[in-house]
N, CA, C and O atoms as a Tinker XYZ file with bonds, in Angstrom:
   508  protein
     1  N   -201.801000 -166.709000   20.227000    73     2
     2  CA  -201.770000 -168.072000   20.694000    64     1     3
     3  C   -202.446000 -168.167000   22.022000    63     2     4     5
     4  O   -202.444000 -167.226000   22.816000    81     3
     5  N   -203.028000 -169.324000   22.258000    73     3     6
     6  CA  -203.689000 -169.581000   23.500000    64     5     7
     7  C   -203.167000 -170.919000   24.068000    63     6     8     9
     8  O   -203.206000 -171.942000   23.384000    81     7
     9  N   -202.686000 -170.903000   25.309000    73     7    10
    10  CA  -202.146000 -172.100000   25.942000    64     9    11
    11  C   -203.272000 -173.061000   26.299000    63    10    12    13
    12  O   -204.268000 -172.652000   26.896000    81    11
    13  N   -203.128000 -174.327000   25.943000    73    11    14
    14  CA  -204.095000 -175.364000   26.327000    64    13    15
    15  C   -203.481000 -176.105000   27.516000    63    14    16    17
    16  O   -202.525000 -176.859000   27.337000    81    15
    17  N   -204.013000 -175.905000   28.728000    73    15    18
    18  CA  -203.457000 -176.486000   29.910000    64    17    19
    19  C   -203.937000 -177.940000   30.167000    63    18    20    21
    20  O   -203.486000 -178.591000   31.110000    81    19
    21  N   -204.838000 -178.419000   29.330000    73    19    22
    22  CA  -205.391000 -179.748000   29.500000    64    21    23
    23  C   -204.390000 -180.834000   29.128000    63    22    24    25
    24  O   -204.128000 -181.733000   29.928000    81    23
    25  N   -203.837000 -180.763000   27.945000    73    23    26
    26  CA  -202.898000 -181.786000   27.509000    64    25    27
    27  C   -203.590000 -183.079000   27.154000    63    26    28    29
    28  O   -204.723000 -183.330000   27.563000    81    27
    29  N   -202.889000 -183.902000   26.381000    73    27    30
    30  CA  -203.432000 -185.239000   26.023000    64    29    31
    31  C   -202.308000 -186.269000   26.128000    63    30    32    33
    32  O   -201.130000 -185.948000   25.966000    81    31
    33  N   -202.685000 -187.463000   26.392000    73    31    34
    34  CA  -201.732000 -188.560000   26.427000    64    33    35
    35  C   -201.593000 -189.115000   25.020000    63    34    36    37
    36  O   -202.583000 -189.542000   24.426000    81    35
    37  N   -200.378000 -189.116000   24.474000    73    35    38
    38  CA  -200.191000 -189.636000   23.113000    64    37    39
    39  C   -199.659000 -191.067000   23.108000    63    38    40    41
    40  O   -199.971000 -191.835000   22.199000    81    39
    41  N   -198.859000 -191.435000   24.112000    73    39    42
    42  CA  -198.426000 -192.815000   24.302000    64    41    43
    43  C   -198.380000 -193.110000   25.790000    63    42    44    45
    44  O   -198.268000 -192.195000   26.606000    81    43
    45  N   -198.464000 -194.366000   26.137000    73    43    46
    46  CA  -198.482000 -194.746000   27.573000    64    45    47
    47  C   -199.927000 -194.726000   28.059000    63    46    48    49
    48  O   -200.845000 -194.404000   27.305000    81    47
    49  N   -200.110000 -195.073000   29.323000    73    47    50
    50  CA  -201.428000 -195.081000   29.961000    64    49    51
    51  C   -201.399000 -194.105000   31.121000    63    50    52    53
    52  O   -200.613000 -194.290000   32.051000    81    51
    53  N   -202.213000 -193.093000   31.098000    73    51    54
    54  CA  -202.200000 -192.077000   32.123000    64    53    55
    55  C   -202.406000 -192.669000   33.501000    63    54    56    57
    56  O   -203.375000 -193.389000   33.740000    81    55
    57  N   -201.487000 -192.364000   34.413000    73    55    58
    58  CA  -201.597000 -192.794000   35.815000    64    57    59
    59  C   -201.198000 -194.234000   36.075000    63    58    60    61
    60  O   -201.330000 -194.704000   37.205000    81    59
    61  N   -200.721000 -194.946000   35.082000    73    59    62
    62  CA  -200.345000 -196.328000   35.272000    64    61    63
    63  C   -198.961000 -196.567000   34.657000    63    62    64    65
    64  O   -198.676000 -196.127000   33.544000    81    63
    65  N   -198.117000 -197.270000   35.403000    73    63    66
    66  CA  -196.852000 -197.675000   34.807000    64    65    67
    67  C   -196.814000 -199.187000   34.678000    63    66    68    69
    68  O   -197.632000 -199.876000   35.287000    81    67
    69  N   -195.902000 -199.705000   33.916000    73    67    70
    70  CA  -195.807000 -201.149000   33.717000    64    69    71
    71  C   -194.835000 -201.483000   32.636000    63    70    72    73
    72  O   -194.200000 -200.605000   32.053000    81    71
    73  N   -194.720000 -202.759000   32.366000    73    71    74
    74  CA  -193.757000 -203.233000   31.346000    64    73    75
    75  C   -194.407000 -203.689000   30.051000    63    74    76    77
    76  O   -193.701000 -204.076000   29.120000    81    75
    77  N   -195.725000 -203.655000   29.962000    73    75    78
    78  CA  -196.381000 -204.057000   28.718000    64    77    79
    79  C   -196.069000 -203.049000   27.650000    63    78    80    81
    80  O   -195.655000 -201.932000   27.961000    81    79
    81  N   -196.259000 -203.420000   26.358000    73    79    82
    82  CA  -195.877000 -202.552000   25.234000    64    81    83
    83  C   -196.568000 -201.178000   25.227000    63    82    84    85
    84  O   -196.027000 -200.231000   24.655000    81    83
    85  N   -197.737000 -201.049000   25.844000    73    83    86
    86  CA  -198.434000 -199.764000   25.857000    64    85    87
    87  C   -198.199000 -198.962000   27.128000    63    86    88    89
    88  O   -198.783000 -197.891000   27.291000    81    87
    89  N   -197.365000 -199.449000   28.024000    73    87    90
    90  CA  -197.068000 -198.758000   29.276000    64    89    91
    91  C   -195.595000 -198.223000   29.254000    63    90    92    93
    92  O   -194.732000 -198.749000   28.552000    81    91
    93  N   -195.373000 -197.200000   30.023000    73    91    94
    94  CA  -194.065000 -196.662000   30.256000    64    93    95
    95  C   -193.878000 -196.526000   31.762000    63    94    96    97
    96  O   -194.857000 -196.491000   32.506000    81    95
    97  N   -192.624000 -196.449000   32.219000    73    95    98
    98  CA  -192.326000 -196.258000   33.625000    64    97    99
    99  C   -191.214000 -195.221000   33.723000    63    98   100   101
   100  O   -190.054000 -195.537000   33.463000    81    99
   101  N   -191.540000 -194.025000   34.083000    73    99   102
   102  CA  -190.617000 -192.885000   34.183000    64   101   103
   103  C   -189.954000 -192.606000   32.848000    63   102   104   105
   104  O   -188.732000 -192.696000   32.733000    81   103
   105  N   -190.760000 -192.262000   31.815000    73   103   106
   106  CA  -190.117000 -191.885000   30.532000    64   105   107
   107  C   -189.336000 -190.615000   30.702000    63   106   108   109
   108  O   -189.827000 -189.669000   31.319000    81   107
   109  N   -188.121000 -190.563000   30.168000    73   107   110
   110  CA  -187.265000 -189.359000   30.256000    64   109   111
   111  C   -187.188000 -188.732000   28.908000    63   110   112   113
   112  O   -188.028000 -187.895000   28.578000    81   111
   113  N   -186.210000 -189.099000   28.101000    73   111   114
   114  CA  -185.978000 -188.447000   26.817000    64   113   115
   115  C   -186.869000 -189.029000   25.713000    63   114   116   117
   116  O   -187.286000 -190.186000   25.770000    81   115
   117  N   -187.146000 -188.192000   24.709000    73   115   118
   118  CA  -187.860000 -188.627000   23.564000    64   117   119
   119  C   -187.376000 -187.895000   22.334000    63   118   120   121
   120  O   -186.811000 -186.805000   22.424000    81   119
   121  N   -187.596000 -188.489000   21.210000    73   119   122
   122  CA  -187.231000 -187.841000   19.932000    64   121   123
   123  C   -188.121000 -188.399000   18.819000    63   122   124   125
   124  O   -188.737000 -189.454000   18.969000    81   123
   125  N   -188.176000 -187.692000   17.735000    73   123   126
   126  CA  -188.873000 -188.124000   16.522000    64   125   127
   127  C   -187.842000 -188.282000   15.413000    63   126   128   129
   128  O   -186.863000 -187.539000   15.353000    81   127
   129  N   -188.069000 -189.258000   14.533000    73   127   130
   130  CA  -187.237000 -189.348000   13.337000    64   129   131
   131  C   -187.931000 -188.652000   12.168000    63   130   132   133
   132  O   -189.002000 -188.066000   12.328000    81   131
   133  N   -187.318000 -188.722000   11.008000    73   131   134
   134  CA  -187.837000 -188.017000    9.848000    64   133   135
   135  C   -189.168000 -188.594000    9.363000    63   134   136   137
   136  O   -189.844000 -187.956000    8.556000    81   135
   137  N   -189.567000 -189.790000    9.831000    73   135   138
   138  CA  -190.834000 -190.400000    9.442000    64   137   139
   139  C   -191.925000 -190.156000   10.495000    63   138   140   141
   140  O   -193.013000 -190.729000   10.423000    81   139
   141  N   -191.606000 -189.277000   11.493000    73   139   142
   142  CA  -192.509000 -188.979000   12.597000    64   141   143
   143  C   -192.757000 -190.171000   13.523000    63   142   144   145
   144  O   -193.793000 -190.263000   14.182000    81   143
   145  N   -191.796000 -191.063000   13.556000    73   143   146
   146  CA  -191.822000 -192.162000   14.537000    64   145   147
   147  C   -191.317000 -191.622000   15.867000    63   146   148   149
   148  O   -190.301000 -190.928000   15.904000    81   147
   149  N   -191.997000 -191.924000   16.935000    73   147   150
   150  CA  -191.634000 -191.436000   18.280000    64   149   151
   151  C   -190.788000 -192.493000   18.981000    63   150   152   153
   152  O   -191.159000 -193.666000   19.014000    81   151
   153  N   -189.650000 -192.079000   19.541000    73   151   154
   154  CA  -188.784000 -192.935000   20.317000    64   153   155
   155  C   -188.762000 -192.419000   21.755000    63   154   156   157
   156  O   -188.562000 -191.224000   21.970000    81   155
   157  N   -188.963000 -193.294000   22.742000    73   155   158
   158  CA  -188.974000 -192.883000   24.117000    64   157   159
   159  C   -187.947000 -193.650000   24.924000    63   158   160   161
   160  O   -187.919000 -194.880000   24.887000    81   159
   161  N   -187.087000 -192.925000   25.666000    73   159   162
   162  CA  -186.160000 -193.551000   26.601000    64   161   163
   163  C   -187.000000 -193.837000   27.867000    63   162   164   165
   164  O   -187.307000 -192.938000   28.650000    81   163
   165  N   -187.344000 -195.078000   28.025000    73   163   166
   166  CA  -188.225000 -195.525000   29.142000    64   165   167
   167  C   -187.318000 -195.860000   30.324000    63   166   168   169
   168  O   -186.999000 -197.026000   30.556000    81   167
   169  N   -186.916000 -194.865000   31.047000    73   167   170
   170  CA  -185.924000 -194.925000   32.135000    64   169   171
   171  C   -186.240000 -196.090000   33.120000    63   170   172   173
   172  O   -185.398000 -196.955000   33.364000    81   171
   173  N   -187.422000 -196.085000   33.651000    73   171   174
   174  CA  -187.816000 -197.085000   34.712000    64   173   175
   175  C   -187.811000 -198.494000   34.213000    63   174   176   177
   176  O   -187.637000 -199.426000   34.997000    81   175
   177  N   -188.001000 -198.684000   32.896000    73   175   178
   178  CA  -187.992000 -200.028000   32.335000    64   177   179
   179  C   -186.691000 -200.341000   31.581000    63   178   180   181
   180  O   -186.568000 -201.399000   30.963000    81   179
   181  N   -185.727000 -199.422000   31.635000    73   179   182
   182  CA  -184.401000 -199.650000   31.001000    64   181   183
   183  C   -184.504000 -200.135000   29.602000    63   182   184   185
   184  O   -183.903000 -201.147000   29.241000    81   183
   185  N   -185.290000 -199.401000   28.768000    73   183   186
   186  CA  -185.470000 -199.827000   27.404000    64   185   187
   187  C   -185.810000 -198.599000   26.543000    63   186   188   189
   188  O   -186.114000 -197.523000   27.056000    81   187
   189  N   -185.747000 -198.795000   25.228000    73   187   190
   190  CA  -186.176000 -197.812000   24.274000    64   189   191
   191  C   -187.427000 -198.336000   23.567000    63   190   192   193
   192  O   -187.432000 -199.418000   22.980000    81   191
   193  N   -188.502000 -197.515000   23.648000    73   191   194
   194  CA  -189.763000 -197.913000   22.990000    64   193   195
   195  C   -189.945000 -197.049000   21.751000    63   194   196   197
   196  O   -189.675000 -195.848000   21.766000    81   195
   197  N   -190.412000 -197.687000   20.671000    73   195   198
   198  CA  -190.696000 -196.989000   19.440000    64   197   199
   199  C   -192.204000 -197.047000   19.200000    63   198   200   201
   200  O   -192.836000 -198.095000   19.328000    81   199
   201  N   -192.761000 -195.876000   18.845000    73   199   202
   202  CA  -194.184000 -195.749000   18.585000    64   201   203
   203  C   -194.350000 -195.128000   17.180000    63   202   204   205
   204  O   -193.984000 -193.976000   16.948000    81   203
   205  N   -194.916000 -195.934000   16.245000    73   203   206
   206  CA  -195.212000 -195.396000   14.948000    64   205   207
   207  C   -196.332000 -194.370000   15.078000    63   206   208   209
   208  O   -197.108000 -194.415000   16.033000    81   207
   209  N   -196.418000 -193.453000   14.131000    73   207   210
   210  CA  -197.348000 -192.345000   14.237000    64   209   211
   211  C   -198.827000 -192.777000   14.326000    63   210   212   213
   212  O   -199.656000 -192.006000   14.810000    81   211
   213  N   -199.158000 -193.951000   13.885000    73   211   214
   214  CA  -200.555000 -194.404000   13.920000    64   213   215
   215  C   -200.811000 -195.518000   14.938000    63   214   216   217
   216  O   -201.851000 -196.172000   14.869000    81   215
   217  N   -199.882000 -195.754000   15.892000    73   215   218
   218  CA  -200.033000 -196.797000   16.901000    64   217   219
   219  C   -199.804000 -196.266000   18.273000    63   218   220   221
   220  O   -198.922000 -195.431000   18.473000    81   219
   221  N   -200.580000 -196.728000   19.243000    73   219   222
   222  CA  -200.350000 -196.378000   20.636000    64   221   223
   223  C   -199.655000 -197.479000   21.387000    63   222   224   225
   224  O   -199.346000 -197.322000   22.569000    81   223
   225  N   -199.399000 -198.601000   20.727000    73   223   226
   226  CA  -198.680000 -199.727000   21.310000    64   225   227
   227  C   -197.218000 -199.611000   20.858000    63   226   228   229
   228  O   -196.927000 -199.521000   19.665000    81   227
   229  N   -196.319000 -199.617000   21.829000    73   227   230
   230  CA  -194.901000 -199.498000   21.487000    64   229   231
   231  C   -194.219000 -200.804000   21.191000    63   230   232   233
   232  O   -194.740000 -201.882000   21.474000    81   231
   233  N   -193.050000 -200.687000   20.618000    73   231   234
   234  CA  -192.192000 -201.844000   20.331000    64   233   235
   235  C   -190.829000 -201.583000   20.981000    63   234   236   237
   236  O   -190.244000 -200.516000   20.791000    81   235
   237  N   -190.330000 -202.546000   21.740000    73   235   238
   238  CA  -189.036000 -202.398000   22.348000    64   237   239
   239  C   -187.989000 -202.660000   21.253000    63   238   240   241
   240  O   -187.912000 -203.745000   20.676000    81   239
   241  N   -187.189000 -201.614000   20.996000    73   239   242
   242  CA  -186.202000 -201.752000   19.930000    64   241   243
   243  C   -184.774000 -201.747000   20.460000    63   242   244   245
   244  O   -183.835000 -202.004000   19.705000    81   243
   245  N   -184.596000 -201.458000   21.749000    73   243   246
   246  CA  -183.289000 -201.545000   22.391000    64   245   247
   247  C   -183.549000 -201.834000   23.871000    63   246   248   249
   248  O   -184.415000 -201.228000   24.502000    81   247
   249  N   -182.787000 -202.759000   24.388000    73   247   250
   250  CA  -183.009000 -203.208000   25.762000    64   249   251
   251  C   -183.953000 -204.401000   25.733000    63   250   252   253
   252  O   -184.108000 -205.053000   24.700000    81   251
   253  N   -184.592000 -204.689000   26.884000    73   251   254
   254  CA  -185.455000 -205.870000   26.997000    64   253   255
   255  C   -186.881000 -205.447000   27.290000    63   254   256   257
   256  O   -187.102000 -204.540000   28.093000    81   255
   257  N   -187.883000 -206.104000   26.637000    73   255   258
   258  CA  -189.270000 -205.739000   26.854000    64   257   259
   259  C   -189.754000 -205.881000   28.283000    63   258   260   261
   260  O   -190.672000 -205.180000   28.710000    81   259
   261  N   -189.121000 -206.809000   29.037000    73   259   262
   262  CA  -189.591000 -207.059000   30.411000    64   261   263
   263  C   -188.873000 -206.233000   31.453000    63   262   264   265
   264  O   -188.897000 -206.579000   32.635000    81   263
   265  N   -188.240000 -205.164000   31.052000    73   263   266
   266  CA  -187.607000 -204.207000   31.984000    64   265   267
   267  C   -186.359000 -204.754000   32.690000    63   266   268   269
   268  O   -186.031000 -204.297000   33.785000    81   267
   269  N   -185.676000 -205.697000   32.102000    73   267   270
   270  CA  -184.466000 -206.239000   32.677000    64   269   271
   271  C   -183.346000 -205.222000   32.579000    63   270   272   273
   272  O   -183.080000 -204.693000   31.500000    81   271
   273  N   -182.692000 -204.946000   33.687000    73   271   274
   274  CA  -181.565000 -204.028000   33.706000    64   273   275
   275  C   -180.281000 -204.838000   33.506000    63   274   276   277
   276  O   -180.057000 -205.839000   34.187000    81   275
   277  N   -179.465000 -204.406000   32.590000    73   275   278
   278  CA  -178.233000 -205.153000   32.335000    64   277   279
   279  C   -177.030000 -204.174000   32.268000    63   278   280   281
   280  O   -177.183000 -202.967000   32.082000    81   279
   281  N   -175.874000 -204.746000   32.424000    73   279   282
   282  CA  -174.615000 -203.953000   32.373000    64   281   283
   283  C   -173.829000 -204.304000   31.135000    63   282   284   285
   284  O   -172.784000 -203.703000   30.883000    81   283
   285  N   -174.301000 -205.266000   30.348000    73   283   286
   286  CA  -173.633000 -205.615000   29.105000    64   285   287
   287  C   -174.012000 -204.684000   27.974000    63   286   288   289
   288  O   -174.689000 -203.679000   28.192000    81   287
   289  N   -173.581000 -205.011000   26.768000    73   287   290
   290  CA  -173.867000 -204.154000   25.615000    64   289   291
   291  C   -175.210000 -204.403000   24.987000    63   290   292   293
   292  O   -175.545000 -203.745000   24.002000    81   291
   293  N   -176.009000 -205.334000   25.514000    73   291   294
   294  CA  -177.304000 -205.657000   24.930000    64   293   295
   295  C   -178.466000 -204.992000   25.693000    63   294   296   297
   296  O   -179.630000 -205.305000   25.445000    81   295
   297  N   -178.152000 -204.099000   26.594000    73   295   298
   298  CA  -179.227000 -203.437000   27.326000    64   297   299
   299  C   -178.718000 -202.244000   28.090000    63   298   300   301
   300  O   -177.643000 -201.710000   27.819000    81   299
   301  N   -179.532000 -201.834000   29.071000    73   299   302
   302  CA  -179.260000 -200.598000   29.814000    64   301   303
   303  C   -179.541000 -200.769000   31.286000    63   302   304   305
   304  O   -180.237000 -201.694000   31.706000    81   303
   305  N   -178.991000 -199.872000   32.051000    73   303   306
   306  CA  -179.320000 -199.681000   33.444000    64   305   307
   307  C   -179.838000 -198.238000   33.549000    63   306   308   309
   308  O   -179.110000 -197.333000   33.956000    81   307
   309  N   -181.090000 -198.048000   33.180000    73   307   310
   310  CA  -181.756000 -196.771000   33.185000    64   309   311
   311  C   -181.371000 -195.894000   31.958000    63   310   312   313
   312  O   -180.496000 -195.033000   32.046000    81   311
   313  N   -182.027000 -196.133000   30.861000    73   311   314
   314  CA  -181.852000 -195.316000   29.636000    64   313   315
   315  C   -182.506000 -193.958000   29.860000    63   314   316   317
   316  O   -183.665000 -193.893000   30.269000    81   315
   317  N   -181.774000 -192.862000   29.595000    73   315   318
   318  CA  -182.345000 -191.541000   29.871000    64   317   319
   319  C   -182.627000 -190.701000   28.670000    63   318   320   321
   320  O   -183.506000 -189.841000   28.734000    81   319
   321  N   -181.942000 -190.893000   27.588000    73   319   322
   322  CA  -182.170000 -190.045000   26.424000    64   321   323
   323  C   -181.780000 -190.763000   25.167000    63   322   324   325
   324  O   -181.038000 -191.745000   25.195000    81   323
   325  N   -182.289000 -190.262000   24.056000    73   323   326
   326  CA  -182.037000 -190.929000   22.739000    64   325   327
   327  C   -182.015000 -189.875000   21.644000    63   326   328   329
   328  O   -182.733000 -188.877000   21.699000    81   327
   329  N   -181.178000 -190.121000   20.654000    73   327   330
   330  CA  -181.125000 -189.339000   19.435000    64   329   331
   331  C   -181.121000 -190.374000   18.313000    63   330   332   333
   332  O   -180.441000 -191.396000   18.410000    81   331
   333  N   -181.875000 -190.110000   17.256000    73   331   334
   334  CA  -181.890000 -191.021000   16.076000    64   333   335
   335  C   -181.395000 -190.200000   14.884000    63   334   336   337
   336  O   -181.905000 -189.112000   14.617000    81   335
   337  N   -180.392000 -190.732000   14.167000    73   335   338
   338  CA  -179.874000 -190.018000   13.012000    64   337   339
   339  C   -180.629000 -190.414000   11.746000    63   338   340   341
   340  O   -181.547000 -191.233000   11.787000    81   339
   341  N   -180.228000 -189.816000   10.616000    73   339   342
   342  CA  -180.934000 -190.015000    9.369000    64   341   343
   343  C   -180.774000 -191.425000    8.790000    63   342   344   345
   344  O   -181.482000 -191.787000    7.851000    81   343
   345  N   -179.865000 -192.212000    9.332000    73   343   346
   346  CA  -179.696000 -193.619000    8.945000    64   345   347
   347  C   -180.339000 -194.583000    9.900000    63   346   348   349
   348  O   -180.086000 -195.786000    9.834000    81   347
   349  N   -181.183000 -194.070000   10.807000    73   347   350
   350  CA  -181.891000 -194.865000   11.830000    64   349   351
   351  C   -180.966000 -195.483000   12.869000    63   350   352   353
   352  O   -181.333000 -196.466000   13.512000    81   351
   353  N   -179.787000 -194.928000   13.041000    73   351   354
   354  CA  -178.913000 -195.351000   14.132000    64   353   355
   355  C   -179.337000 -194.553000   15.375000    63   354   356   357
   356  O   -179.729000 -193.389000   15.285000    81   355
   357  N   -179.246000 -195.210000   16.521000    73   355   358
   358  CA  -179.648000 -194.601000   17.790000    64   357   359
   359  C   -178.446000 -194.361000   18.680000    63   358   360   361
   360  O   -177.559000 -195.206000   18.794000    81   359
   361  N   -178.429000 -193.212000   19.300000    73   359   362
   362  CA  -177.412000 -192.827000   20.305000    64   361   363
   363  C   -178.165000 -192.735000   21.627000    63   362   364   365
   364  O   -179.030000 -191.875000   21.797000    81   363
   365  N   -177.828000 -193.638000   22.576000    73   363   366
   366  CA  -178.652000 -193.785000   23.772000    64   365   367
   367  C   -177.798000 -193.533000   25.018000    63   366   368   369
   368  O   -176.763000 -194.168000   25.220000    81   367
   369  N   -178.264000 -192.577000   25.861000    73   367   370
   370  CA  -177.617000 -192.300000   27.112000    64   369   371
   371  C   -178.075000 -193.360000   28.133000    63   370   372   373
   372  O   -179.271000 -193.568000   28.336000    81   371
   373  N   -177.096000 -194.023000   28.767000    73   371   374
   374  CA  -177.348000 -195.106000   29.711000    64   373   375
   375  C   -176.825000 -194.636000   31.096000    63   374   376   377
   376  O   -175.647000 -194.788000   31.418000    81   375
   377  N   -177.714000 -194.083000   31.866000    73   375   378
   378  CA  -177.375000 -193.442000   33.163000    64   377   379
   379  C   -176.645000 -194.354000   34.127000    63   378   380   381
   380  O   -175.577000 -193.993000   34.621000    81   379
   381  N   -177.187000 -195.515000   34.403000    73   379   382
   382  CA  -176.650000 -196.436000   35.406000    64   381   383
   383  C   -175.297000 -197.032000   35.027000    63   382   384   385
   384  O   -174.500000 -197.400000   35.890000    81   383
   385  N   -175.052000 -197.121000   33.713000    73   383   386
   386  CA  -173.779000 -197.638000   33.227000    64   385   387
   387  C   -172.809000 -196.562000   32.849000    63   386   388   389
   388  O   -171.706000 -196.860000   32.391000    81   387
   389  N   -173.191000 -195.292000   33.029000    73   387   390
   390  CA  -172.328000 -194.152000   32.742000    64   389   391
   391  C   -171.695000 -194.219000   31.346000    63   390   392   393
   392  O   -170.473000 -194.183000   31.201000    81   391
   393  N   -172.553000 -194.318000   30.326000    73   391   394
   394  CA  -172.044000 -194.432000   28.968000    64   393   395
   395  C   -173.114000 -193.949000   27.978000    63   394   396   397
   396  O   -174.287000 -193.783000   28.313000    81   395
   397  N   -172.644000 -193.734000   26.740000    73   395   398
   398  CA  -173.501000 -193.528000   25.616000    64   397   399
   399  C   -173.237000 -194.672000   24.673000    63   398   400   401
   400  O   -172.090000 -194.986000   24.357000    81   399
   401  N   -174.320000 -195.298000   24.223000    73   399   402
   402  CA  -174.201000 -196.431000   23.313000    64   401   403
   403  C   -174.716000 -196.080000   21.932000    63   402   404   405
   404  O   -175.729000 -195.393000   21.807000    81   403
   405  N   -174.050000 -196.528000   20.917000    73   403   406
   406  CA  -174.520000 -196.483000   19.516000    64   405   407
   407  C   -175.156000 -197.794000   19.188000    63   406   408   409
   408  O   -174.518000 -198.842000   19.284000    81   407
   409  N   -176.426000 -197.753000   18.794000    73   407   410
   410  CA  -177.151000 -198.922000   18.320000    64   409   411
   411  C   -177.408000 -198.677000   16.834000    63   410   412   413
   412  O   -178.218000 -197.823000   16.471000    81   411
   413  N   -176.729000 -199.413000   15.995000    73   411   414
   414  CA  -176.934000 -199.244000   14.554000    64   413   415
   415  C   -178.288000 -199.828000   14.177000    63   414   416   417
   416  O   -178.870000 -200.618000   14.920000    81   415
   417  N   -178.766000 -199.436000   13.037000    73   415   418
   418  CA  -180.115000 -199.853000   12.572000    64   417   419
   419  C   -180.239000 -201.378000   12.644000    63   418   420   421
   420  O   -179.393000 -202.117000   12.140000    81   419
   421  N   -181.325000 -201.823000   13.287000    73   419   422
   422  CA  -181.681000 -203.245000   13.435000    64   421   423
   423  C   -180.720000 -204.057000   14.308000    63   422   424   425
   424  O   -180.759000 -205.287000   14.276000    81   423
   425  N   -179.869000 -203.400000   15.077000    73   423   426
   426  CA  -178.923000 -204.102000   15.942000    64   425   427
   427  C   -179.649000 -204.676000   17.191000    63   426   428   429
   428  O   -180.704000 -204.186000   17.594000    81   427
   429  N   -179.061000 -205.699000   17.765000    73   427   430
   430  CA  -179.567000 -206.296000   19.004000    64   429   431
   431  C   -178.651000 -205.961000   20.158000    63   430   432   433
   432  O   -178.857000 -206.449000   21.269000    81   431
   433  N   -177.646000 -205.141000   19.922000    73   431   434
   434  CA  -176.738000 -204.713000   20.992000    64   433   435
   435  C   -176.105000 -203.382000   20.579000    63   434   436   437
   436  O   -176.149000 -202.995000   19.412000    81   435
   437  N   -175.532000 -202.710000   21.533000    73   435   438
   438  CA  -174.943000 -201.399000   21.272000    64   437   439
   439  C   -173.427000 -201.458000   21.433000    63   438   440   441
   440  O   -172.860000 -202.447000   21.897000    81   439
   441  N   -172.805000 -200.370000   21.033000    73   439   442
   442  CA  -171.361000 -200.216000   21.178000    64   441   443
   443  C   -171.134000 -198.951000   21.971000    63   442   444   445
   444  O   -171.675000 -197.895000   21.644000    81   443
   445  N   -170.312000 -199.062000   23.038000    73   443   446
   446  CA  -170.032000 -197.874000   23.865000    64   445   447
   447  C   -169.207000 -196.894000   23.022000    63   446   448   449
   448  O   -168.168000 -197.243000   22.462000    81   447
   449  N   -169.713000 -195.653000   22.954000    73   447   450
   450  CA  -168.968000 -194.636000   22.204000    64   449   451
   451  C   -168.501000 -193.483000   23.122000    63   450   452   453
   452  O   -167.690000 -192.652000   22.714000    81   451
   453  N   -169.017000 -193.445000   24.350000    73   451   454
   454  CA  -168.562000 -192.408000   25.306000    64   453   455
   455  C   -168.872000 -192.898000   26.716000    63   454   456   457
   456  O   -169.810000 -193.662000   26.942000    81   455
   457  N   -168.059000 -192.436000   27.645000    73   455   458
   458  CA  -168.290000 -192.755000   29.058000    64   457   459
   459  C   -167.385000 -193.825000   29.618000    63   458   460   461
   460  O   -166.592000 -194.429000   28.897000    81   459
   461  N   -167.509000 -194.050000   30.895000    73   459   462
   462  CA  -166.701000 -195.054000   31.574000    64   461   463
   463  C   -167.167000 -196.455000   31.349000    63   462   464   465
   464  O   -166.369000 -197.388000   31.261000    81   463
   465  N   -168.483000 -196.605000   31.256000    73   463   466
   466  CA  -169.012000 -197.957000   31.151000    64   465   467
   467  C   -169.001000 -198.693000   32.468000    63   466   468   469
   468  O   -169.142000 -199.915000   32.504000    81   467
   469  N   -168.834000 -197.959000   33.547000    73   467   470
   470  CA  -168.821000 -198.567000   34.902000    64   469   471
   471  C   -170.184000 -198.387000   35.514000    63   470   472   473
   472  O   -170.848000 -197.379000   35.269000    81   471
   473  N   -170.608000 -199.334000   36.296000    73   471   474
   474  CA  -171.857000 -199.271000   37.003000    64   473   475
   475  C   -171.792000 -198.140000   38.007000    63   474   476   477
   476  O   -170.771000 -197.948000   38.668000    81   475
   477  N   -172.879000 -197.389000   38.124000    73   475   478
   478  CA  -172.910000 -196.174000   38.964000    64   477   479
   479  C   -172.443000 -196.420000   40.378000    63   478   480   481
   480  O   -171.656000 -195.643000   40.919000    81   479
   481  N   -172.940000 -197.540000   41.010000    73   479   482
   482  CA  -172.548000 -197.753000   42.409000    64   481   483
   483  C   -171.075000 -198.135000   42.514000    63   482   484   485
   484  O   -170.498000 -197.984000   43.592000    81   483
   485  N   -170.441000 -198.619000   41.456000    73   483   486
   486  CA  -169.009000 -198.881000   41.498000    64   485   487
   487  C   -168.238000 -197.551000   41.548000    63   486   488   489
   488  O   -167.240000 -197.431000   42.258000    81   487
   489  N   -168.705000 -196.580000   40.802000    73   487   490
   490  CA  -168.074000 -195.260000   40.792000    64   489   491
   491  C   -168.276000 -194.517000   42.113000    63   490   492   493
   492  O   -167.396000 -193.776000   42.550000    81   491
   493  N   -169.416000 -194.711000   42.738000    73   491   494
   494  CA  -169.755000 -193.978000   43.962000    64   493   495
   495  C   -168.831000 -194.351000   45.121000    63   494   496   497
   496  O   -168.665000 -193.544000   46.036000    81   495
   497  N   -168.217000 -195.550000   45.121000    73   495   498
   498  CA  -167.362000 -195.948000   46.221000    64   497   499
   499  C   -166.075000 -195.103000   46.309000    63   498   500   501
   500  O   -165.355000 -195.135000   47.307000    81   499
   501  N   -165.814000 -194.342000   45.217000    73   499   502
   502  CA  -164.617000 -193.485000   45.213000    64   501   503
   503  C   -164.866000 -192.131000   45.815000    63   502   504   505
   504  O   -163.925000 -191.354000   45.982000    81   503
   505  N   -166.110000 -191.815000   46.150000    73   503   506
   506  CA  -166.492000 -190.516000   46.672000    64   505   507
   507  C   -166.825000 -190.566000   48.134000    63   506   508
   508  O   -167.168000 -189.542000   48.725000    81   507
């Protein structure tokens, strides 16, 4: 094997962040489903972007396309990781809200399945 140190950009725009469908801002976790669809936890935009294998333009499938941070069950305050199961349900780590949410297939909101669900700065006042 020979290491290729060049690398290529497969989604997003190299050197640019933003909220448009083809941009990411501090992408953290990513996963593929059984159809080779790429899911990206777009931390800086508090959303989950989905990229089909033949498209470089993403679709916001959880959270808000305009990077709105929320504390309710319809969005995130810094999504950091994602897992997609064989039924297309998503398990999303929500850093700022200290929780993991389950988003069932085609849902417009999640259900907290783990964590406090408290805003991070609320928890910090105890330390």
